[in-house]
C-alpha positions in Angstrom: -142.1 -61.4 19.0 -139.1 -61.9 21.6 -137.0 -63.2 18.9 -137.5 -60.6 16.7 -137.0 -57.9 18.8 -133.8 -60.0 20.2 -132.4 -59.9 16.3 -133.5 -56.1 16.1 -131.5 -54.9 19.8 -128.5 -56.8 18.8 -128.0 -55.2 15.5 -128.8 -51.7 17.3 -132.4 -50.7 16.6 -132.8 -47.5 15.4 -128.9 -46.8 16.2 -128.4 -48.9 12.9 -131.1 -50.7 10.5 -132.4 -53.2 13.0 -135.5 -51.6 13.6 -136.1 -51.9 9.5 -135.2 -55.5 9.4 -137.4 -56.0 12.6 -140.2 -54.8 11.0 -139.7 -56.4 7.8 -139.6 -59.4 9.3 -142.8 -59.0 11.2 -144.9 -57.6 8.6 -143.8 -59.6 5.8 -143.2 -62.8 7.3 -139.3 -62.7 6.0 -136.7 -64.5 7.5 -133.9 -62.4 9.3 -130.9 -62.6 5.9 -133.9 -62.4 3.8 -135.3 -59.1 5.5 -131.1 -58.0 6.1 -131.2 -58.2 2.3 -134.5 -56.2 1.1 -133.8 -53.3 4.1 -129.7 -53.4 2.7 -131.0 -53.2 -1.2 -134.2 -50.6 -0.3 -131.2 -48.4 1.4 -128.5 -48.8 -0.9 -126.0 -50.5 1.6 -123.9 -53.3 2.1 -125.5 -56.0 4.3 -122.4 -55.2 6.6 -123.3 -51.5 6.8 -126.7 -52.2 8.2 -124.4 -52.8 11.8 -122.0 -49.3 11.2 -123.7 -47.0 13.3 -121.8 -43.9 11.4 -122.6 -45.1 8.2 -126.3 -45.9 9.1 -126.4 -42.6 10.8 -125.5 -40.7 8.1 -127.9 -43.0 5.4 -130.7 -42.2 8.0 -130.3 -38.6 8.1 -130.3 -38.3 4.0 -133.2 -40.6 4.0 -134.9 -38.7 6.9 -136.3 -41.9 8.6 -135.3 -40.8 12.1 -132.0 -41.0 14.3 -131.3 -41.4 17.5 -128.6 -39.1 17.4 -130.8 -36.1 15.9 -131.3 -32.7 18.2 -134.4 -31.8 18.9 -136.0 -30.1 15.7 -133.9 -31.5 13.5 -135.2 -34.3 11.2 -137.9 -36.5 11.4 -139.6 -37.6 14.1 -142.7 -39.8 15.2 -145.4 -40.3 12.8 -143.5 -38.5 10.0 -140.2 -40.6 10.3 -143.4 -43.4 10.0 -144.4 -42.7 6.9 -140.9 -41.8 5.5 -140.0 -45.6 6.5 -143.7 -46.8 4.8 -142.6 -45.4 1.7 -139.1 -46.5 1.6 -139.8 -49.7 2.2 -143.1 -50.3 0.3 -145.3 -51.2 3.7 -148.3 -50.3 4.8 -148.0 -48.9 8.4 -151.3 -49.0 10.1 -150.6 -46.0 12.2 -149.5 -43.8 9.2 -152.1 -45.3 7.1 -154.6 -43.8 10.0 -153.3 -40.8 10.3 -153.7 -40.5 6.5 -156.8 -41.0 6.6 -158.2 -38.8 9.9 -156.1 -35.6 8.5 -156.1 -35.9 4.7 -152.0 -35.6 4.9 -150.2 -36.0 2.0 -146.7 -36.9 3.1 -143.6 -36.2 0.9 
């Protein structure tokens, strides 16, 4: 866990794509380079763009998967952002699945 966290932090976390890469490493036991390639393909960006804060800010806003630069009320936050990430990465996230079951809500 410490290694994954340090790698994600090194990529900028939610400022770039570090959180998404770390999620794939943990959830699918992917190696770092494989996780980066997978995320880059899903986001339709290059590997270098994954660490570019300006590019990733625009990508995250377009895909509505949360961004530290978004002001209050702009874009998704919390469970909604996680649901969007879950759908984008084709990944089951426990808290999203529990929320769906509990509330019966459907996400876009």
